[in-house]
N, C-alpha and C positions, 0 to 999 in steps of 0.2 A: 468496767474493764472492756466489755464487748463494745460499748459505745466509743471508747477511746480507740480501740483497734480499728473500728470502722472509719473513724475520723482520720487516723494515720494512713490507712489504705487509700482513702479518698485524696488526701494531700499528696501522697506518693504518685498517684495516677495523674493528678493535676500537674505536678512538677514534671513528670515524664512527658506529658503531652506538650507542656510549654517548651521543654528542651527540644523535643522533636520539631516543633514549629519554628524554633529559632535556628536550627541546624539543618536546614534543607537547601538543596540546590534545585535549579529548574532546567529541564530539557525543553527546547522549543525549536520547531522547524516550521515549514510551510503548511503542515497538515494538522499538527496537534502539539500540545504542551502538557507536561505533568511535573510534579515535584517528587524528589527522592532524597534520601539521607545524604547530607553533604560529605560524609566520610566515605561514601561508596564511590567507586570509579565508574566512569561512563565512556563507553567506546562504541564504535560502529563496526559490525561484523561484515564479512565479504558479501553476504546476501542482502545487506541494507538494514538488518535488524539492529536496534539499539540494545547494547548489552551492559547491564549494571552489575558490579561486583562488590560484595560486602568486604569489609576489612578482614583479612585472613582468607578471603575467597572461599568461605564455607557456605555462602549463599549467593544466588545470582538471579537476575531478572532479564528475560529477553522480551522486547516489546517492539511493536510496529503499528503503523496506521496507514489506512488507504482512504481516499475519497471515492466512494462508489455507490451506485444505486443498483448494483448487481446482486449484492448480498443484503438481506434485511431480516433480522430476527424480529418477531412480533410479540413474543410472550405466549403465543398459542402453541401448545405442545405438538399438535398434529402438523401444523404448518412448519414449525421449526425443526422437527425431527430429521428430515432429509438433509437440511443444511448443517445441522449438528454432526450428523454421521459423516458428511463430506469433509468437514474440518478435522474431525478426529482421525479420519483415514489419511488425509493429506498432510497434516502437521506433525503427527507422530512419525518418527523416522529413526535415523541412526542414533540420536542421543535421547530423544524423548519417547518413553514407552508409556502409552496411554492404555488404561484398562478397558475403555469403551463405555465406562459409566460416566454419566453427566447429569447435572441438574440445570433447569432453567433458572436464570437470575435476572435481576434488574438493578441498575445503578443510575439513579437520576432518571433521565429520559432514555438511557441506553438499555436495550434488551439483549440477552445473549445466553451463553452457556458457561458452566463451570465444570471442567472435566478433570478427572483424577488420574494420576500416573506416577512415574518415577523417572529419575535421571540415570541412564544406564551406567555412565562412567563412575558414578559414586554411590549409587543405590539410594540416594536421597529421595524423599517424597517430592512430588512436583504437582503443580496445579496449573491448568491452562484456562485462561479466561478469554473468550471471544465475544465482543459486544458490538452492536451496530445501532445507529441512530443518526438522524440529520445528515444522511448521505455519507456517513463515515463508518469505517470498520476499524475497531481497536483490538489489539491482541496483547496479552501479557502471559508469559510463562514464568511462574514463580518456582524456583528450585531451592529447597532447604527451608528449615523452620523459620529463620530470620526473615526471609523473603515472603513466605506465606503469611507470617504475622502482620506484614505491612499491606496486605491485599486491599483493605478498605482505604488506607491512606493514598495508595496509588490511584485507585478509582475515583475517590473524592476530589483529587487534584486535577483530573483530566480536563483540559480545555480544548474544544474543537475549533480548528482554524480552517481557512480555505473557503472560497466562495462557491456557491452552487452555480451551475451553468445558467445562462440567460437565454431567452428566446432570440432567434436570429431570423434568417430567411425562412420562408414557408417550408415546413417539413424539416427544419434544422434547428439545433441548439448551438449556442456560442460557448465554447470552453476556452479558458486561458489560465496560464500561470505567469511567473515572472519573466519567462524567456520567450514564449510564443503563445499565439492564440489561433483558433480555427473553428469552423463550423463542423458539426457532425450530425448524422441522422437522428431526428428526435425520438424515433422508436428504438434506438440502440441504447443499451445500458453502458455505463461508464466506469472504468477502473483506473484510478489515478495513483501512480506510484512515485510522483515527484518529477524526475527527469523523463519519465516515460508514461504514456497514457494509452489505454486500449478502449475501443468502443466495440461492443459485441451485440449482435442481434439475439435477444433472449429466446426468440422463437426458432432461430437457426444459428446455433453456435459456430457453424462453419464460416459464417459471414462476419469478418472482423476487420477493423481498421486500427492499426497500431502506429504510434508516432513517438519518436525518441529524439531528443536534442543532443548535440555534441558541441562542446566548446573547442574552438580552433585557436592555434597559436598565431595564425596570420589571417589577413582579410580574405574572406571567401571570394572565389571566382568560379565561373562556370567550368573552367578547365579542371577544377578539382572534383566536380560532381561524380564522374564515372569511378574515380578511385574511392571516394567516400561511399558510394553505393556498394561497390564490390567488397569493401572492408566491413561495412555495417550489416550486410545481408546475413541473417542468422544461418549458421551451418545446418541447423535442424531442418531447414526447408529442402535440403538436398538438390537445390537448383544451381545450375552453373552461373557464376557471378559475371555474366557477360553483359556489361552495361553499355547503353547507347544514349546519345543525347536526343531529346525530344522537346517540343513546345506544348505545354498544357496549362490551362488556366491563366494564360498570359505570362507564364514564366518559362525560362529554360530549365530543364531538369534532366537528370540521368535516370534511366529506367531499366530495370531488369524484369523480364517476364518469364513465367514458368507455371508449373502445375504442382500443387501440394495435395495432401490427402483430402482436404476439404473442397478442392476445385481449383480454378485459376488463381494466379497470384500476380500482382504488379507491385514492384518495389521502387520507390522514387527517392532521389536525393536532391534537395534544394538548399539554398543558404543565403545569408546576408550578414554583412559585418563580420563578426568573429563567431558566428553560430551556423551550424549546419543542421538540417532536419532530415531524418529518414522516415518515410511514410510507407507502410506496408498495407496493401488491400488484398484480402483473401476472400474467396467465395464469389459466386456469380453476381449477387446483388452489390456487394462492396466494390467489385471491380468495375461497376458502372458509375461510381461516384467520384473518382479522382479529380476530374476537372473542377467540380464545384468546391470540393474540400481544399484542393491546392490553391485555387483562386482566392479562397477566403483566408489563407494563412497570413498572419502578421508576425514577423520576427522582430522582437523588441530591442 
């Protein structure tokens, strides 16, 4: 009887696994891909996170990916502790309440953390997974029992996409996506979020180069540059959006200059075809680099 029960349980598990394998959908973008139950909904939140919802909305998954060499879990407890604490402090917020407890984990070649918590709105258990590897950072927040039960399936199905930067001119690396390409300082770390990318000096975080692309409804012209620069300048800089035209790196560009908490700032707008780029340089070192970086820009 015990043997029959074991056989029945094994058959049930095999059938369940087969059904799950047959009834999955795939999410895929320029950075990563993974599989999820086909019966779940898949939407994009205002902050760019991908949100999956189970039938009946009693479980959910929030997930995101970055291409970056700024964050790197190694599996070493002493090395990973400060990074784990930073993610727990920054990702826990209005909805996700984290206890502060976490364990180191590994999935394939990815290393990271598994942090425990709850979802404030419903009181459900929640698990945050943050893993890094091959210049990628992957995050999953699993809310509710049904989502937590699929933890292994989500992680096993992850496929990392996106090319690593290549060497360029001396002292620079070449970065590109489907919209634009440019050179950035080789000693800077890179954080790629799809339409926007940031390059940060890890030894001086005040030195930053940020680039964001904008799709235009009409063909770009230099007359548009001052308006684009004024509209795209982040309000958090608290710099007056007074743009003027200049020539830099062989291109006509609009520029806004000012001072932010980390030092001087130069904000440029350029474009081609139906794409505009905004490039922000912050800090003394970064503000000495616009000519080479802008000269290297390719808008596809």
